[in-house]
C-alpha positions, -999 to 999 in steps of 0.1 A, spaced: 0 0 0 13 34 -9 19 60 18 -2 86 1 -33 83 -19 -44 111 -42 -82 113 -45 -94 125 -78 -131 131 -87 -136 136 -124 -165 150 -144 -163 159 -181 -127 170 -176 -111 161 -209 -99 197 -215 -76 197 -184 -71 161 -172 -40 152 -193 -21 182 -180 -30 173 -144 -19 137 -148 14 148 -163 20 170 -133 13 140 -110 39 119 -128 65 146 -121 62 145 -84 94 143 -64 78 120 -39 72 85 -55 52 65 -30 17 75 -40 -13 60 -57 -42 76 -76 -77 67 -66 -102 80 -91 -140 82 -90 -158 94 -122 -190 113 -115 -208 103 -147 -187 120 -174 -200 121 -210 -168 131 -227 -134 115 -231 -125 116 -194 -127 79 -188 -106 71 -219 -79 95 -207 -78 79 -173 -77 44 -187 -49 53 -210 -30 67 -181 -36 36 -160 -22 13 -187 10 34 -188 14 41 -151 -3 11 -135 21 11 -105 6 45 -95 -30 35 -100 -50 19 -71 -86 20 -83 -111 35 -107 -146 38 -94 -173 40 -122 -206 34 -105 -224 57 -130 -239 80 -103 -237 118 -105 -233 128 -69 -217 162 -72 -182 170 -60 -188 170 -23 -204 135 -21 -181 121 -48 -150 131 -28 -167 117 3 -171 84 -15 -134 84 -25 -124 88 12 -146 59 21 -128 38 -5 -93 50 5 -68 29 25 -36 50 28 -24 67 60 -23 101 42 -48 115 17 -48 144 -8 -78 158 -27 -72 165 -63 -92 186 -88 -91 176 -125 -83 211 -138 -53 220 -116 -16 216 -122 6 204 -93 41 216 -87 67 188 -85 72 192 -47 36 193 -38 34 158 -22 69 159 -7 65 193 11 29 188 21 36 154 36 67 166 55 46 194 71 18 170 80 42 146 97 56 174 117 21 185 127 13 149 137 44 147 158 31 177 178 -5 167 180 -2 129 181 -12 107 151 -45 97 167 -59 133 163 -72 147 130 -45 167 112 -46 187 81 -20 208 62 -30 231 34 -9 253 11 -12 285 -8 -20 284 -46 -10 304 -76 -41 314 -96 -41 311 -134 -66 315 -162 -77 289 -187 -44 293 -207 -24 290 -175 -15 327 -175 -8 339 -140 -35 360 -124 -23 360 -88 8 347 -71 -11 340 -39 -47 328 -35 -46 336 2 -36 373 -5 -62 375 -33 -89 364 -9 -75 382 21 -75 350 41 -66 348 77 -51 313 76 -44 315 114 -81 319 123 -95 304 154 -115 272 153 -148 291 159 -142 311 126 -144 278 106 -182 277 113 -186 307 90 -154 311 70 -134 284 52 -98 291 43 -88 256 33 -90 245 -4 -94 208 -8 -70 206 -38 -43 222 -17 -46 200 13 -33 167 28 -48 150 58 -42 119 79 -62 88 85 -75 101 118 -91 130 100 -106 107 74 -122 85 102 -134 115 121 -149 137 93 -162 111 68 -187 103 54 -197 139 48 -233 147 58 -257 159 32 -259 193 50 -222 200 46 -215 229 23 -184 213 7 -162 183 15 -131 205 21 -150 230 43 -164 201 64 -130 185 68 -114 217 78 -141 224 104 -137 190 119 -99 192 120 -99 227 135 -122 216 163 -108 182 171 -72 182 159 -51 207 142 -45 226 109 -12 240 96 -10 265 68 21 260 46 28 295 31 40 283 -2 20 279 -35 23 243 -46 -1 242 -75 -16 263 -103 -53 268 -94 -70 272 -128 -100 295 -132 -123 290 -161 -160 292 -171 -169 260 -152 -156 272 -118 -152 303 -98 -132 318 -69 -157 319 -40 -172 353 -33 -173 371 0 -207 382 13 -203 418 2 -197 407 -35 -226 382 -39 -262 393 -47 -281 404 -16 -308 379 -25 -283 350 -20 -270 361 14 -299 346 33 -293 313 14 -257 314 24 -267 319 61 -291 290 59 -263 268 45 -240 277 74 -268 270 99 -277 236 83 -240 226 84 -238 236 120 -268 215 128 -252 185 112 -220 192 131 -240 193 164 -258 161 156 -226 142 149 -203 157 175 -225 175 201 -217 150 229 -180 158 225 -182 196 228 -176 217 258 -206 236 271 -196 270 256 -187 254 222 -221 236 222 -239 268 228 -221 286 200 -228 259 174 -264 255 186 -269 293 182 -257 291 146 -278 260 139 -309 279 151 -305 307 125 -322 287 97 -354 288 117 -354 326 122 -363 354 97 -360 391 95 -354 411 126 -353 380 148 -325 365 127 -305 398 129 -310 401 166 -298 365 171 -267 372 150 -258 401 172 -267 384 205 -245 354 198 -218 373 179 -222 351 148 -199 374 127 -176 369 98 -142 386 94 -143 420 79 -166 450 84 -182 449 50 -190 412 52 -208 418 85 -227 449 72 -239 427 44 -248 400 68 -269 423 90 -286 440 61 -296 410 40 -295 379 62 
């Protein structure tokens, strides 16, 4: 069994997949396997993967083709359930990994494990260089572009995610603790980061280790002040529903003050108008940044 499994969920990715696979073949760390689940592609994605498997079979562990279209969150969750390696990395079909991505990420994770203990959920995530469809550089740092506070407290992960799945590596303890992802989770990486922040540890490695490609089929997530006001209430509902799922799964493990905070957020979905805004202020359910909180109070 390889030390690291790369978990790749594909869906109609023929335009980008070959370049990603080439970048995996160039990794400086050799003891890895690729575990792939296709989410119902209708293009040449499966052919590209099968061709790669024939040439690099020693790096291929499994191809899951159950025909279901689950969406990215549940597809990645299914991949984790099929995984066996002690260390796992999410992988997006349209990115390009730098040659040192596995080596540097794994070294940082092992250091974090030595501090926490391997029995606790541990996650390391790196910065990313943002590029366009043609791989023209748009930003040298995704973290700077998004004004991320990657040292944020665990409570902040309830509302703000700074961990990108494609830039992360996590241990088996994290996989066991966080997965399968509940249906109410906003995204697989957001849920994983929340669980690791509350029950283990997260380390931000301040080095871009991949090209994060932006194109018409994806987008850099928007902050509250830059999304339509009509969607802010839906965003708040999503946070609240995820908090409720977190409480259902882990409530018995939370300290009293933590339980109250998560329960307050979980209750937001059942409140509207002035009651919702008063509840936000009363329990200090704020995001980082003045503008984001002004938008929250105006349109939640």
